[in-house]
N, C-alpha and C positions, 0 to 999 in steps of 0.2 A: 758568183753567177757568171765572170767572166769566160768569156768562150764558148760557155752552155749553145747548144741548139735553142734557138727562138723561137716559140710558136704561141699563137694565142690561143689553142685549146688542145689540152693533153686528155686523149680519153683510153683509160685502162680498160680492154675487153673486147675483142673483135667477134663479139656475138651479134644479135639481132638488134638490140638494144643500142649498143655503141656502135655497130654500122650505120643504123639510122642515122642518127646522131652525128655522126662525122661527115653523113652527106647533107645533111641541112646546113650545118656548121661550115660546110668546106661551100656550099652555095652561095652564102653569106658574104664570100672573099675571106675566111679566116682562116688562117695558118692551122692547120688543125694534124696532131700527131695521133695514131693509136696504137699501143701496145698491147702484144699478146703475146701469151707463154706459147699455145700451140703452133704446128709447123704450116697453119691453113685458118684463114678465116673462117665464121661461121659455121664452126664443127656442130652446133647442135641443131642447127638448121637443116645440115645435111641428112644427117641421122633421125628426123623428126617425121614422122608419118610414113614409116617404112620406108623413106628415102623421096616420098611425095610431100611433104610438107604440109601440115594445115595449118597454114599460115595465118587466116583469120575466121570469123565465124559471120554468117550473113546477118544476124543481129547481135549487137554488143550492146551491155545497158552495165551500171554498176552495179545490179545485182547479180551479174555474172561473177563475182569476186569476193573474197575474204581477206577482212582487214581490220584491227582493230577499229579506224577509221573509214566505214565505209563508203562516206561520199568523196574520199581522196582522190579517186581514181574520176572522177565525173568531170572535171575541167580539160584535163588530157584526153579523156573518148571522144567530147566533146568536138574538140580544135581537131582532132585528126584520127577518122574513125575509119571503122572496114572500107568505106565507099572511096576515102581518100589514098589506102593502100593500094584499091582495085586500081585506080586509075595509074598508080605507078606502076603497076606491073603490067598494064594493058600497053603503057606508053615500052615496054622492050617486050612486050609480044608474048607475055607467056601465057600457054592455053592453059585452063581450070576445069575444072567439076566440081560440080554440089553433091556433098554426101548428107546420110541423116543429118538433123537438128541442124541443120543450117551449117555444115562443117565444109570449107572451103580446101581442096586440093589442087595441087600442079599435077598437070596430064602427066607430064614426061619425069620431071624430076627436080626435088629440091634443089638441087647445085644451080637452076635458073635464077630461083631465087637469090641465093648467093651471089650470081655475076651479075645479076641487075641493081643489086646495092654496092657494089664493088666499081660498077660501073660509072654509079653516081658519086661516089667518094673521086673515083678518076676524074670526073667535069667538075669536080672540087679543089682537084690537085691534093687531096689526103693524102698524106705519107703512112703508110701502114706498114708495122714493124712487126714481123712473125717474130715466132721461137726468142722472142724477147721475155727473160724471165723480169720481172719487178721487184726490187729491194724495197729501200727506204723510200718514205715521202714522207716529204718535211714543209714547212712553209703554211704561209695564209695569205696566198695572192700577192706575188707570184707564190707557186705550187712549184717544187721541185723534186723530180721523180727517179732515182737513182737505178738502173738499169744492166742487163748483162750486154746491152749496146749502148751505153755509155749514159750519160744524165740530159737529163729533158727539164726544162721550165716554161712557166706562161701563165699567167696570170687567172686561167680558169682550168679547172681539174673535174673533169668526168667520169665517174667509178660505175662501171655496166659491164663489172665480172660476175654476174647472176648469183644462185645458191648455192646449195650443197646437193642436189640433182645432178647426175650421172656422174661421180666421181671416176669415171674410167676416163672421160674425157677434159682430167684435171680442175673440174669444182671444187671450191673452197671455200671456207670462210673469209676468207680476205676482205672484203667488202665490207662486212660486218664487224671486224676486227680495227680496220680505218675507223668506221664511224664510231667506234668506243674512243679512238683516241682521240676524234676531233669532240667527244664532250656526248654523242648522239645517243638515243636509246635506244635498244634492240630485243624487242618483241621473240619471245621465245620460238624456236625453229622446231619444225618436224618434219617429217619427208610427206607429200602431199600427190594427190591421185596415184596412190602405190595399191599393190596387191595386198587383202589381208592375209595374215597368217592362223593358223587353231591348233590347239592342242585335243586330245584327247576329251570325251568322245567324240565330238565333230570330224573330228579328223580324218577318223576312220572312214567315216561315210565320203567326206569331200576327196580322199585318195579312191576310195573304190570306183570313184567318175570320173572321175581326170577326165581332161577334154569333151565332156558334155558342155554344151552351154544353150542355154535359154531365156527368153525374153522376162525378164523380171522387175519388180520394184525393188528398190531397197530403198531403207527409210532410216535415218536418228532424228529424234525429236520431231521438229515441223518439217524438215528435210526431207526431201524423196527422188528418186531418177528413176526415171522407166527405161531402162536398155538391156542390153544382154549381162547375162552373171554365166563367169565360166569358171569349172572346177577343175582346182589343179590339184599336184601333188603337196603343196605347202596350205592350201588353204580355198580361199576366192579370189576370183578375178574378175576381168569384165570392164567393160565401160563402166555398170551400173555403181558396182562396186568402187572403182578408181576416184569416183565424182563422190560417193558418200565417204569416201576413207578423209576427204579431207577437211570433213566434219565429226567425226567421229571419236572420243572421248576413253581413252583407255579402260580397259576394267567393265566397260561398259557394253551393253548386246548390241547389234546393229538388227533389225528387223528386216526381212524378207518376205515378198510375195512373189511365189512363186509361179503364178498365176493369176497374172493381173486382168483386170477386167472381165473374168470368169466368177461366176454365183458357183463355188466347187459343190457346195453342201446341197442346192439344189439340181447340179448336174448328179449326181450321185444317187440322190434320193430317186431321181427323174429313171434312172438305168435301171436302179433297184425295183421297180415297181414294173418296169419294159420290160428287162431282160434279168432276171433273178441267178440263172444258172451263169452268168459271168463273171467271171475273176474278178476281184475288186482291184488287181494293179492292171487288169485290160480296161478298165473305165478308166480307171485314172491315166493312163495311155492315152487316152483321147485330148487329154491336155497340156500332156506333157511327153519327153522322149522316153522311150521304154526302162531304158537301163534309170532313169531316175525314177518314173513310176513304181516300177519291181521293187526299189530300194526305200521310197516311202512306205510303199504296202507292208515290207518287211519290216519296217522301223515302228511299225504299227500294229506287227502281231497278225499282219492278214495276208500271210504268205500264201497264194493257192487258194483263198479263200470267196467260194461264192458270193455275190454282193448280196442276194437275199435271204442269206442267213448272218447277214451282220445287221447287229442291232444298228438303228437310227446314232445312238450317243455314240458310238463306236467309230461310226464315220464321221462323225462331228470333230471327234479325237484326230484323225486323220488329217482332215482338213484344216485343222490347228497348225499342220506339220506345213501343210501345204502353202496357205496364205498367211500365215502368223508365225512362222521360225524365229526364234530369236536367239542364234547364235552369239556368242563371246570370242572374238577375236581376241588369239595370244599376243597380237602385235602384228607388226608390219613386215612388209620386207624390205622395208629400209630405205637410205638416199640410192641404194644400188640400181633400182629398179624404176624409182620415185621419179614421175615426170616432171615434176616442181617442187618448190618448199615453201611449206607456212613458215609465218611471221618474216622477220626479218627487219629491216632500219624502221623504226620506227616515224611513221608519215607526221606526228605532230612536230619535229623537227624539221620539215621541209614545207618547200611553197608547192603547193598542187599547182598554181597555173606555171613554174620554171622549174619544178625539181630542185633549185638551189636551196642546199640550206641555212637557214635563218639566219644564224649567229655567225656563217660563214659564206656569204656572197658570192664566191667564186668557184665553190666546191659544190658537185652536185652527184646525186647516187640515181640510178635511173632500172628499168627491167625488174630481174626474178629480185637483185639482191634487195629492196625495198618490200616491209609488209601489205602487198598485194597480189594475190594468189587469184589467179584466174580458173574456173571451171576447165575441164574437158572437153575440146573441141576449136580448138582454134584461140580461145582467149588469155593464153600466157604471151601470143606470139603479139598480140592486138594490142596487149599493153606496154611490151617491146617497142612495137612502132610508134606508139603513140606515145610515152615519156620521155622514147627518144626523141623523137620529132619536136615534144615542146621546149627539152634541154637545149636539141641544136639550136630553136629559133635565139635563145638568150645568151649562150656560153660565149 
């Protein structure tokens, strides 16, 4: 240990959770060093939300998260919630706006969020080391971390290296591997908030409709989301699909209602009585984009057929394609396009009040590395802020 740089807290990962933790610990007078292999901090923040960063949601509850322990996130979210993060960005003069479903975005640029966090870290004299490759981690308080910029030692070590999504910016299983070395369990991981891919026969329809978006309701089991569904060359995407992908089980169908809130059979039979010479696809196009209406009519064998000549039983079959479509995904687009990671470090080993490992009190895991995965809409950033803040209070 002689000659090693002396710090109170080492944080591995300069993302949302790591920077928040560093800022809070630094404000407490802790001597903090942050180590990150990227050449700049906050890389995932910078690319999120189309460069505008969906930094939180107006309303956040534990019900907006998936975890083997659904109550684990409760304490952190209560202690540092959306209103608390809003106070931070107001202090830094960051303008923001609200979109559908309570999603909050920067007006100008996600870079302002990173700048605010770095300013907070600067006020606490946090030492941030970028382009710093982390190697071996040893010890149990003090912890020693070997890096490309030398060795660091501290009584507290916070791991904030994220999950497996966005490998193009260096995402890896570092946190999961380290957790296993310290005897922690890891809940099996999978891509979350990710487009679904399909094989024949469904992919033919989807490919032909690539680029079309429609408000729909996607469901799996008792979970359902009503937002846009986007047809792609690989299958289905859009917010409703990304949301339901986190709940989907391989080999099972998803259920899609392409006309939520509409009694489609009543609409068709009403038009049949009033306009018997109208083509079926024309009537369906009153509810859906024309290309999609045409494709569904063709799939039901009703192309260019007058609705007055179509038996009600056949219309009912068409409605089943429209309101109760059950395609079976072949898979997902994987971590390459996933916005988050399902699973992660088992929260049974962690304190929900401090994020510390119960068996190793100086070791902390925060953010996406942990088995807490939020919905689309700012929830994963809020978990990063909340878990980082909580760890920063005690590290």
